[in-house]
PDB file as gemmi writes it, atoms N, CA and C in Angstrom:
CRYST1    1.000    1.000    1.000  90.00  90.00  90.00 P 1                      
ATOM      1  N   MET A   1     166.148 250.830 252.871  1.00  0.00           N  
ATOM      2  CA  MET A   1     166.981 251.855 252.264  1.00  0.00           C  
ATOM      3  C   MET A   1     168.361 251.802 252.924  1.00  0.00           C  
ATOM      4  N   ALA A   2     169.370 251.756 252.110  1.00  0.00           N  
ATOM      5  CA  ALA A   2     170.747 251.706 252.598  1.00  0.00           C  
ATOM      6  C   ALA A   2     171.256 253.121 252.877  1.00  0.00           C  
ATOM      7  N   VAL A   3     172.228 253.206 253.745  1.00  0.00           N  
ATOM      8  CA  VAL A   3     172.821 254.498 254.092  1.00  0.00           C  
ATOM      9  C   VAL A   3     173.475 255.129 252.867  1.00  0.00           C  
ATOM     10  N   GLN A   4     173.977 254.294 251.958  1.00  0.00           N  
ATOM     11  CA  GLN A   4     174.624 254.813 250.748  1.00  0.00           C  
ATOM     12  C   GLN A   4     173.630 255.527 249.836  1.00  0.00           C  
ATOM     13  N   GLU A   5     172.351 255.298 250.023  1.00  0.00           N  
ATOM     14  CA  GLU A   5     171.330 255.904 249.171  1.00  0.00           C  
ATOM     15  C   GLU A   5     171.016 257.345 249.578  1.00  0.00           C  
ATOM     16  N   ILE A   6     171.309 257.716 250.811  1.00  0.00           N  
ATOM     17  CA  ILE A   6     170.943 259.048 251.318  1.00  0.00           C  
ATOM     18  C   ILE A   6     171.569 260.187 250.504  1.00  0.00           C  
ATOM     19  N   PRO A   7     172.860 260.154 250.161  1.00  0.00           N  
ATOM     20  CA  PRO A   7     173.396 261.246 249.329  1.00  0.00           C  
ATOM     21  C   PRO A   7     172.705 261.340 247.963  1.00  0.00           C  
ATOM     22  N   TRP A   8     172.357 260.198 247.389  1.00  0.00           N  
ATOM     23  CA  TRP A   8     171.657 260.221 246.102  1.00  0.00           C  
ATOM     24  C   TRP A   8     170.263 260.829 246.250  1.00  0.00           C  
ATOM     25  N   LEU A   9     169.598 260.541 247.341  1.00  0.00           N  
ATOM     26  CA  LEU A   9     168.272 261.119 247.569  1.00  0.00           C  
ATOM     27  C   LEU A   9     168.365 262.625 247.751  1.00  0.00           C  
ATOM     28  N   LEU A  10     169.376 263.082 248.473  1.00  0.00           N  
ATOM     29  CA  LEU A  10     169.573 264.530 248.635  1.00  0.00           C  
ATOM     30  C   LEU A  10     169.890 265.191 247.301  1.00  0.00           C  
ATOM     31  N   LEU A  11     170.730 264.535 246.514  1.00  0.00           N  
ATOM     32  CA  LEU A  11     171.092 265.078 245.205  1.00  0.00           C  
ATOM     33  C   LEU A  11     169.874 265.167 244.286  1.00  0.00           C  
ATOM     34  N   THR A  12     169.050 264.130 244.277  1.00  0.00           N  
ATOM     35  CA  THR A  12     167.874 264.169 243.403  1.00  0.00           C  
ATOM     36  C   THR A  12     166.821 265.137 243.930  1.00  0.00           C  
ATOM     37  N   PHE A  13     166.746 265.327 245.259  1.00  0.00           N  
ATOM     38  CA  PHE A  13     165.865 266.345 245.822  1.00  0.00           C  
ATOM     39  C   PHE A  13     166.277 267.724 245.315  1.00  0.00           C  
ATOM     40  N   VAL A  14     167.578 268.003 245.379  1.00  0.00           N  
ATOM     41  CA  VAL A  14     168.105 269.288 244.911  1.00  0.00           C  
ATOM     42  C   VAL A  14     167.897 269.432 243.398  1.00  0.00           C  
ATOM     43  N   ALA A  15     168.076 268.334 242.656  1.00  0.00           N  
ATOM     44  CA  ALA A  15     167.846 268.388 241.205  1.00  0.00           C  
ATOM     45  C   ALA A  15     166.388 268.717 240.906  1.00  0.00           C  
ATOM     46  N   GLY A  16     165.467 268.108 241.638  1.00  0.00           N  
ATOM     47  CA  GLY A  16     164.047 268.421 241.456  1.00  0.00           C  
ATOM     48  C   GLY A  16     163.739 269.867 241.792  1.00  0.00           C  
ATOM     49  N   ALA A  17     164.351 270.366 242.860  1.00  0.00           N  
ATOM     50  CA  ALA A  17     164.153 271.767 243.237  1.00  0.00           C  
ATOM     51  C   ALA A  17     164.736 272.701 242.175  1.00  0.00           C  
ATOM     52  N   ALA A  18     165.878 272.344 241.610  1.00  0.00           N  
ATOM     53  CA  ALA A  18     166.487 273.164 240.558  1.00  0.00           C  
ATOM     54  C   ALA A  18     165.609 273.173 239.303  1.00  0.00           C  
ATOM     55  N   LEU A  19     165.046 272.025 238.976  1.00  0.00           N  
ATOM     56  CA  LEU A  19     164.135 271.964 237.824  1.00  0.00           C  
ATOM     57  C   LEU A  19     162.917 272.859 238.047  1.00  0.00           C  
ATOM     58  N   ALA A  20     162.385 272.826 239.259  1.00  0.00           N  
ATOM     59  CA  ALA A  20     161.238 273.682 239.564  1.00  0.00           C  
ATOM     60  C   ALA A  20     161.623 275.153 239.509  1.00  0.00           C  
ATOM     61  N   ALA A  21     162.799 275.482 240.028  1.00  0.00           N  
ATOM     62  CA  ALA A  21     163.245 276.877 240.007  1.00  0.00           C  
ATOM     63  C   ALA A  21     163.362 277.381 238.576  1.00  0.00           C  
ATOM     64  N   ILE A  22     163.941 276.579 237.712  1.00  0.00           N  
ATOM     65  CA  ILE A  22     164.067 276.966 236.301  1.00  0.00           C  
ATOM     66  C   ILE A  22     162.698 277.067 235.648  1.00  0.00           C  
ATOM     67  N   HIS A  23     161.869 276.059 235.869  1.00  0.00           N  
ATOM     68  CA  HIS A  23     160.551 275.999 235.229  1.00  0.00           C  
ATOM     69  C   HIS A  23     159.673 277.180 235.644  1.00  0.00           C  
ATOM     70  N   PHE A  24     159.517 277.388 236.941  1.00  0.00           N  
ATOM     71  CA  PHE A  24     158.577 278.398 237.404  1.00  0.00           C  
ATOM     72  C   PHE A  24     159.129 279.815 237.334  1.00  0.00           C  
ATOM     73  N   THR A  25     160.444 279.982 237.408  1.00  0.00           N  
ATOM     74  CA  THR A  25     161.007 281.306 237.170  1.00  0.00           C  
ATOM     75  C   THR A  25     160.842 281.681 235.701  1.00  0.00           C  
ATOM     76  N   GLY A  26     161.026 280.701 234.812  1.00  0.00           N  
ATOM     77  CA  GLY A  26     160.779 280.947 233.391  1.00  0.00           C  
ATOM     78  C   GLY A  26     159.320 281.311 233.124  1.00  0.00           C  
ATOM     79  N   LEU A  27     158.410 280.652 233.797  1.00  0.00           N  
ATOM     80  CA  LEU A  27     156.985 280.981 233.662  1.00  0.00           C  
ATOM     81  C   LEU A  27     156.720 282.393 234.153  1.00  0.00           C  
ATOM     82  N   TRP A  28     157.290 282.741 235.292  1.00  0.00           N  
ATOM     83  CA  TRP A  28     157.092 284.073 235.853  1.00  0.00           C  
ATOM     84  C   TRP A  28     157.624 285.157 234.911  1.00  0.00           C  
ATOM     85  N   LEU A  29     158.821 284.916 234.358  1.00  0.00           N  
ATOM     86  CA  LEU A  29     159.403 285.885 233.426  1.00  0.00           C  
ATOM     87  C   LEU A  29     158.566 286.001 232.153  1.00  0.00           C  
ATOM     88  N   THR A  30     158.035 284.882 231.685  1.00  0.00           N  
ATOM     89  CA  THR A  30     157.189 284.906 230.488  1.00  0.00           C  
ATOM     90  C   THR A  30     155.930 285.719 230.728  1.00  0.00           C  
ATOM     91  N   VAL A  31     155.295 285.489 231.851  1.00  0.00           N  
ATOM     92  CA  VAL A  31     154.052 286.214 232.165  1.00  0.00           C  
ATOM     93  C   VAL A  31     154.319 287.707 232.291  1.00  0.00           C  
ATOM     94  N   LYS A  32     155.466 288.077 232.845  1.00  0.00           N  
ATOM     95  CA  LYS A  32     155.796 289.499 232.962  1.00  0.00           C  
ATOM     96  C   LYS A  32     156.073 290.145 231.600  1.00  0.00           C  
ATOM     97  N   ARG A  33     156.573 289.335 230.646  1.00  0.00           N  
ATOM     98  CA  ARG A  33     156.887 289.881 229.311  1.00  0.00           C  
ATOM     99  C   ARG A  33     155.690 289.888 228.367  1.00  0.00           C  
ATOM    100  N   LEU A  34     154.658 289.133 228.664  1.00  0.00           N  
ATOM    101  CA  LEU A  34     153.529 289.002 227.745  1.00  0.00           C  
ATOM    102  C   LEU A  34     152.859 290.327 227.368  1.00  0.00           C  
ATOM    103  N   PRO A  35     152.587 291.240 228.296  1.00  0.00           N  
ATOM    104  CA  PRO A  35     151.894 292.470 227.896  1.00  0.00           C  
ATOM    105  C   PRO A  35     152.642 293.305 226.857  1.00  0.00           C  
ATOM    106  N   GLY A  36     153.962 293.286 226.868  1.00  0.00           N  
ATOM    107  CA  GLY A  36     154.736 294.085 225.926  1.00  0.00           C  
ATOM    108  C   GLY A  36     155.197 293.326 224.688  1.00  0.00           C  
ATOM    109  N   ALA A  37     154.838 292.063 224.582  1.00  0.00           N  
ATOM    110  CA  ALA A  37     155.321 291.243 223.467  1.00  0.00           C  
ATOM    111  C   ALA A  37     154.550 291.560 222.190  1.00  0.00           C  
ATOM    112  N   LYS A  38     155.273 291.526 221.059  1.00  0.00           N  
ATOM    113  CA  LYS A  38     154.614 291.740 219.767  1.00  0.00           C  
ATOM    114  C   LYS A  38     153.725 290.563 219.409  1.00  0.00           C  
ATOM    115  N   ARG A  39     154.177 289.348 219.756  1.00  0.00           N  
ATOM    116  CA  ARG A  39     153.406 288.130 219.482  1.00  0.00           C  
ATOM    117  C   ARG A  39     153.287 287.334 220.777  1.00  0.00           C  
ATOM    118  N   PRO A  40     152.345 287.713 221.635  1.00  0.00           N  
ATOM    119  CA  PRO A  40     152.248 287.068 222.939  1.00  0.00           C  
ATOM    120  C   PRO A  40     151.901 285.580 222.862  1.00  0.00           C  
ATOM    121  N   GLY A  41     151.129 285.194 221.865  1.00  0.00           N  
ATOM    122  CA  GLY A  41     150.788 283.781 221.716  1.00  0.00           C  
ATOM    123  C   GLY A  41     152.006 282.936 221.409  1.00  0.00           C  
ATOM    124  N   ALA A  42     152.843 283.421 220.513  1.00  0.00           N  
ATOM    125  CA  ALA A  42     154.061 282.691 220.165  1.00  0.00           C  
ATOM    126  C   ALA A  42     155.022 282.640 221.355  1.00  0.00           C  
ATOM    127  N   LEU A  43     155.120 283.738 222.078  1.00  0.00           N  
ATOM    128  CA  LEU A  43     155.985 283.761 223.260  1.00  0.00           C  
ATOM    129  C   LEU A  43     155.508 282.746 224.294  1.00  0.00           C  
ATOM    130  N   ALA A  44     154.212 282.734 224.567  1.00  0.00           N  
ATOM    131  CA  ALA A  44     153.671 281.802 225.557  1.00  0.00           C  
ATOM    132  C   ALA A  44     153.865 280.358 225.115  1.00  0.00           C  
ATOM    133  N   LEU A  45     153.623 280.080 223.852  1.00  0.00           N  
ATOM    134  CA  LEU A  45     153.749 278.713 223.340  1.00  0.00           C  
ATOM    135  C   LEU A  45     155.204 278.238 223.368  1.00  0.00           C  
ATOM    136  N   LEU A  46     156.123 279.063 222.902  1.00  0.00           N  
ATOM    137  CA  LEU A  46     157.532 278.683 222.900  1.00  0.00           C  
ATOM    138  C   LEU A  46     158.069 278.523 224.326  1.00  0.00           C  
ATOM    139  N   SER A  47     157.652 279.409 225.207  1.00  0.00           N  
ATOM    140  CA  SER A  47     158.085 279.305 226.597  1.00  0.00           C  
ATOM    141  C   SER A  47     157.554 278.023 227.227  1.00  0.00           C  
ATOM    142  N   HIS A  48     156.297 277.720 226.968  1.00  0.00           N  
ATOM    143  CA  HIS A  48     155.695 276.512 227.534  1.00  0.00           C  
ATOM    144  C   HIS A  48     156.438 275.260 227.083  1.00  0.00           C  
ATOM    145  N   PHE A  49     156.638 275.127 225.788  1.00  0.00           N  
ATOM    146  CA  PHE A  49     157.290 273.923 225.290  1.00  0.00           C  
ATOM    147  C   PHE A  49     158.769 273.860 225.674  1.00  0.00           C  
ATOM    148  N   GLY A  50     159.440 274.990 225.738  1.00  0.00           N  
ATOM    149  CA  GLY A  50     160.833 274.997 226.190  1.00  0.00           C  
ATOM    150  C   GLY A  50     160.949 274.551 227.634  1.00  0.00           C  
ATOM    151  N   ARG A  51     160.090 275.086 228.503  1.00  0.00           N  
ATOM    152  CA  ARG A  51     160.112 274.688 229.908  1.00  0.00           C  
ATOM    153  C   ARG A  51     159.700 273.234 230.066  1.00  0.00           C  
ATOM    154  N   LEU A  52     158.724 272.794 229.279  1.00  0.00           N  
ATOM    155  CA  LEU A  52     158.258 271.408 229.355  1.00  0.00           C  
ATOM    156  C   LEU A  52     159.367 270.431 228.966  1.00  0.00           C  
ATOM    157  N   VAL A  53     160.043 270.701 227.872  1.00  0.00           N  
ATOM    158  CA  VAL A  53     161.118 269.815 227.405  1.00  0.00           C  
ATOM    159  C   VAL A  53     162.257 269.770 228.428  1.00  0.00           C  
ATOM    160  N   LEU A  54     162.639 270.924 228.960  1.00  0.00           N  
ATOM    161  CA  LEU A  54     163.718 270.965 229.935  1.00  0.00           C  
ATOM    162  C   LEU A  54     163.349 270.208 231.214  1.00  0.00           C  
ATOM    163  N   THR A  55     162.136 270.403 231.700  1.00  0.00           N  
ATOM    164  CA  THR A  55     161.703 269.731 232.923  1.00  0.00           C  
ATOM    165  C   THR A  55     161.597 268.227 232.720  1.00  0.00           C  
ATOM    166  N   LEU A  56     160.987 267.815 231.628  1.00  0.00           N  
ATOM    167  CA  LEU A  56     160.866 266.384 231.364  1.00  0.00           C  
ATOM    168  C   LEU A  56     162.222 265.729 231.161  1.00  0.00           C  
ATOM    169  N   ALA A  57     163.121 266.407 230.471  1.00  0.00           N  
ATOM    170  CA  ALA A  57     164.470 265.860 230.279  1.00  0.00           C  
ATOM    171  C   ALA A  57     165.181 265.693 231.620  1.00  0.00           C  
ATOM    172  N   GLY A  58     165.001 266.641 232.519  1.00  0.00           N  
ATOM    173  CA  GLY A  58     165.601 266.531 233.842  1.00  0.00           C  
ATOM    174  C   GLY A  58     165.059 265.346 234.621  1.00  0.00           C  
ATOM    175  N   PHE A  59     163.749 265.131 234.550  1.00  0.00           N  
ATOM    176  CA  PHE A  59     163.178 263.993 235.257  1.00  0.00           C  
ATOM    177  C   PHE A  59     163.550 262.667 234.608  1.00  0.00           C  
ATOM    178  N   VAL A  60     163.746 262.657 233.311  1.00  0.00           N  
ATOM    179  CA  VAL A  60     164.216 261.432 232.651  1.00  0.00           C  
ATOM    180  C   VAL A  60     165.621 261.092 233.126  1.00  0.00           C  
ATOM    181  N   VAL A  61     166.473 262.089 233.271  1.00  0.00           N  
ATOM    182  CA  VAL A  61     167.824 261.845 233.770  1.00  0.00           C  
ATOM    183  C   VAL A  61     167.776 261.284 235.190  1.00  0.00           C  
ATOM    184  N   VAL A  62     166.916 261.854 236.025  1.00  0.00           N  
ATOM    185  CA  VAL A  62     166.781 261.358 237.404  1.00  0.00           C  
ATOM    186  C   VAL A  62     166.254 259.927 237.405  1.00  0.00           C  
ATOM    187  N   ALA A  63     165.313 259.626 236.521  1.00  0.00           N  
ATOM    188  CA  ALA A  63     164.667 258.309 236.499  1.00  0.00           C  
ATOM    189  C   ALA A  63     165.463 257.261 235.740  1.00  0.00           C  
ATOM    190  N   TRP A  64     166.582 257.647 235.139  1.00  0.00           N  
ATOM    191  CA  TRP A  64     167.318 256.759 234.240  1.00  0.00           C  
ATOM    192  C   TRP A  64     167.679 255.421 234.871  1.00  0.00           C  
ATOM    193  N   GLY A  65     168.105 255.419 236.112  1.00  0.00           N  
ATOM    194  CA  GLY A  65     168.518 254.178 236.759  1.00  0.00           C  
ATOM    195  C   GLY A  65     167.368 253.318 237.233  1.00  0.00           C  
ATOM    196  N   GLY A  66     166.155 253.846 237.221  1.00  0.00           N  
ATOM    197  CA  GLY A  66     165.003 253.087 237.648  1.00  0.00           C  
ATOM    198  C   GLY A  66     164.816 253.035 239.153  1.00  0.00           C  
ATOM    199  N   HIS A  67     165.488 253.905 239.890  1.00  0.00           N  
ATOM    200  CA  HIS A  67     165.347 253.944 241.345  1.00  0.00           C  
ATOM    201  C   HIS A  67     164.134 254.802 241.690  1.00  0.00           C  
ATOM    202  N   TRP A  68     163.050 254.171 242.079  1.00  0.00           N  
ATOM    203  CA  TRP A  68     161.800 254.902 242.290  1.00  0.00           C  
ATOM    204  C   TRP A  68     161.907 255.873 243.455  1.00  0.00           C  
ATOM    205  N   LEU A  69     162.718 255.569 244.459  1.00  0.00           N  
ATOM    206  CA  LEU A  69     162.849 256.470 245.601  1.00  0.00           C  
ATOM    207  C   LEU A  69     163.529 257.775 245.189  1.00  0.00           C  
ATOM    208  N   ARG A  70     164.461 257.699 244.262  1.00  0.00           N  
ATOM    209  CA  ARG A  70     165.112 258.915 243.763  1.00  0.00           C  
ATOM    210  C   ARG A  70     164.124 259.771 242.972  1.00  0.00           C  
ATOM    211  N   ILE A  71     163.252 259.129 242.226  1.00  0.00           N  
ATOM    212  CA  ILE A  71     162.228 259.864 241.471  1.00  0.00           C  
ATOM    213  C   ILE A  71     161.289 260.575 242.437  1.00  0.00           C  
ATOM    214  N   VAL A  72     160.901 259.894 243.505  1.00  0.00           N  
ATOM    215  CA  VAL A  72     160.030 260.503 244.514  1.00  0.00           C  
ATOM    216  C   VAL A  72     160.741 261.692 245.165  1.00  0.00           C  
ATOM    217  N   ALA A  73     162.017 261.549 245.478  1.00  0.00           N  
ATOM    218  CA  ALA A  73     162.773 262.654 246.085  1.00  0.00           C  
ATOM    219  C   ALA A  73     162.824 263.858 245.150  1.00  0.00           C  
ATOM    220  N   ALA A  74     163.010 263.610 243.858  1.00  0.00           N  
ATOM    221  CA  ALA A  74     163.034 264.708 242.884  1.00  0.00           C  
ATOM    222  C   ALA A  74     161.664 265.378 242.789  1.00  0.00           C  
ATOM    223  N   LEU A  75     160.606 264.591 242.805  1.00  0.00           N  
ATOM    224  CA  LEU A  75     159.258 265.162 242.761  1.00  0.00           C  
ATOM    225  C   LEU A  75     158.953 265.983 244.008  1.00  0.00           C  
ATOM    226  N   VAL A  76     159.390 265.490 245.164  1.00  0.00           N  
ATOM    227  CA  VAL A  76     159.192 266.246 246.404  1.00  0.00           C  
ATOM    228  C   VAL A  76     159.970 267.558 246.341  1.00  0.00           C  
ATOM    229  N   GLY A  77     161.201 267.526 245.855  1.00  0.00           N  
ATOM    230  CA  GLY A  77     161.982 268.749 245.688  1.00  0.00           C  
ATOM    231  C   GLY A  77     161.312 269.722 244.738  1.00  0.00           C  
ATOM    232  N   PHE A  78     160.729 269.200 243.671  1.00  0.00           N  
ATOM    233  CA  PHE A  78     160.025 270.031 242.694  1.00  0.00           C  
ATOM    234  C   PHE A  78     158.835 270.731 243.346  1.00  0.00           C  
ATOM    235  N   VAL A  79     158.041 269.980 244.089  1.00  0.00           N  
ATOM    236  CA  VAL A  79     156.839 270.535 244.723  1.00  0.00           C  
ATOM    237  C   VAL A  79     157.204 271.522 245.828  1.00  0.00           C  
ATOM    238  N   VAL A  80     158.222 271.210 246.615  1.00  0.00           N  
ATOM    239  CA  VAL A  80     158.649 272.117 247.687  1.00  0.00           C  
ATOM    240  C   VAL A  80     159.143 273.434 247.095  1.00  0.00           C  
ATOM    241  N   CYS A  81     159.940 273.366 246.060  1.00  0.00           N  
ATOM    242  CA  CYS A  81     160.453 274.577 245.427  1.00  0.00           C  
ATOM    243  C   CYS A  81     159.323 275.371 244.775  1.00  0.00           C  
ATOM    244  N   ARG A  82     158.367 274.678 244.185  1.00  0.00           N  
ATOM    245  CA  ARG A  82     157.204 275.361 243.599  1.00  0.00           C  
ATOM    246  C   ARG A  82     156.453 276.135 244.665  1.00  0.00           C  
ATOM    247  N   ALA A  83     156.234 275.517 245.827  1.00  0.00           N  
ATOM    248  CA  ALA A  83     155.529 276.201 246.915  1.00  0.00           C  
ATOM    249  C   ALA A  83     156.325 277.415 247.398  1.00  0.00           C  
ATOM    250  N   ALA A  84     157.640 277.265 247.499  1.00  0.00           N  
ATOM    251  CA  ALA A  84     158.477 278.382 247.945  1.00  0.00           C  
ATOM    252  C   ALA A  84     158.451 279.519 246.932  1.00  0.00           C  
ATOM    253  N   LEU A  85     158.559 279.203 245.655  1.00  0.00           N  
ATOM    254  CA  LEU A  85     158.526 280.244 244.623  1.00  0.00           C  
ATOM    255  C   LEU A  85     157.160 280.910 244.542  1.00  0.00           C  
ATOM    256  N   THR A  86     156.110 280.151 244.736  1.00  0.00           N  
ATOM    257  CA  THR A  86     154.769 280.734 244.737  1.00  0.00           C  
ATOM    258  C   THR A  86     154.650 281.740 245.876  1.00  0.00           C  
ATOM    259  N   HIS A  87     155.225 281.400 247.022  1.00  0.00           N  
ATOM    260  CA  HIS A  87     155.190 282.312 248.160  1.00  0.00           C  
ATOM    261  C   HIS A  87     156.059 283.551 247.899  1.00  0.00           C  
ATOM    262  N   ILE A  88     157.233 283.339 247.336  1.00  0.00           N  
ATOM    263  CA  ILE A  88     158.174 284.448 247.122  1.00  0.00           C  
ATOM    264  C   ILE A  88     157.739 285.353 245.973  1.00  0.00           C  
ATOM    265  N   LEU A  89     157.348 284.756 244.834  1.00  0.00           N  
ATOM    266  CA  LEU A  89     157.040 285.530 243.633  1.00  0.00           C  
ATOM    267  C   LEU A  89     155.560 285.772 243.455  1.00  0.00           C  
ATOM    268  N   GLY A  90     154.750 285.360 244.404  1.00  0.00           N  
ATOM    269  CA  GLY A  90     153.297 285.484 244.284  1.00  0.00           C  
ATOM    270  C   GLY A  90     152.833 286.933 244.249  1.00  0.00           C  
ATOM    271  N   PRO A  91     151.520 287.108 244.174  1.00  0.00           N  
ATOM    272  CA  PRO A  91     150.981 288.479 244.080  1.00  0.00           C  
ATOM    273  C   PRO A  91     151.290 289.269 245.356  1.00  0.00           C  
ATOM    274  N   ARG A  92     151.583 290.517 245.156  1.00  0.00           N  
ATOM    275  CA  ARG A  92     151.885 291.416 246.280  1.00  0.00           C  
ATOM    276  C   ARG A  92     150.609 292.151 246.664  1.00  0.00           C  
ATOM    277  N   MET A  93     150.276 292.088 247.934  1.00  0.00           N  
ATOM    278  CA  MET A  93     149.114 292.820 248.447  1.00  0.00           C  
ATOM    279  C   MET A  93     149.612 294.174 248.944  1.00  0.00           C  
ATOM    280  N   SER A  94     149.033 295.274 248.392  1.00  0.00           N  
ATOM    281  CA  SER A  94     149.470 296.573 248.860  1.00  0.00           C  
ATOM    282  C   SER A  94     148.337 297.333 249.485  1.00  0.00           C  
TER     283      SER A  94                                                      
END                                                                             
């Protein structure tokens, strides 16, 4: 790995984390809106496919150059952000 690759790895890590933040915050907001929704099935389905398309499009952009290390960095960022959001937005014990 060349030194010139490090900024790209950091950038793709942050991109993966941003994708996770968008994806899982959208999921959290959808789940909170489901009880009051007139058509909860349609809301869940549209939210799922919207988040799926956005996340996949983001990973396609990261993978465009074919640099596998950048893809791994984005996936690690995605998983790290998912774990952080699960901890932050998870169930509250009272």
